[in-house]
C-alpha positions, 0 to 999 in steps of 0.5 A, a space after each residue: 491422435 496427432 500427439 500420439 502419431 508425433 510421439 510414435 514418429 519421433 520414437 521411430 525416427 530416433 530408433 532408425 538414427 540409433 540403428 544407423 549409429 550402432 551399425 557404424 560403431 560396430 563396423 569401427 569396432 570390428 575394424 579396430 578389433 575392439 571387443 566388448 568389455 562388459 562382463 569380462 575382457 573380450 578377445 580382439 582376435 574373436 571380435 567378429 564372433 563376439 559381436 553376434 552374442 555380446 557386442 563390441 566396445 562401441 556397439 551392442 550385439 547384432 541381435 539387439 540392433 536387429 530388434 531395434 530396427 524392427 521395433 523402430 519400424 513397427 512402432 508406427 503401426 496401429 494397435 498392439 504393434 505400437 504399444 509392444 514396440 514402444 515397450 521393446 524400445 524402452 527396454 532396449 534403451 534401458 539395456 543400452 544404458 546398462 551396457 554403457 555403464 558396464 563398458 565405462 566400469 569395466 575392470 582391468 585388464 581391458 583389451 580395448 583402449 580405456 578412452 574408447 570405453 569411456 567415450 562409447 560407454 558415455 554415448 551409450 548411456 546418453 542415447 539409451 536413456 533418451 530412447 527409454 525416455 522417448 518410449 515412456 513418453 509415447 506410452 504415456 501419451 497412448 495411455 492418456 488417449 485411451 483413458 476415458 475423458 472426465 466431464 466436469 459440470 460447473 454450476 453456472 447459476 
């Protein structure tokens, strides 16, 4: 049980750190008027509204940050909450990774400095991949603990 608790704790702590990072990144993007570029160039004059639905150059949409925080909190709960939250965090990690790649590969014209897209996109790929990896590790530990133990009988004669 201790291994699963530590895996869920690590996943939760990482989720909270990532939530704080995305909030700071969103504030910086809103202040600098850096709209998201994934899926097309965003409008710097409308970056606040776009943050709600498609994110900014440095942060995912607000609703994904809220889901991240909720899942980071509930992954420490017992039973189905733990598994469901670990799955949600894994999927979010994959989404953040995909979003980071989308920012890096954004086609011209872009309304955010290209260097910002490279840096923030690269960070999103790294932290998203780590979140997905931690989620998979927590799920694998949980599955291993739930599996029946095999007993081997060795003939001592």
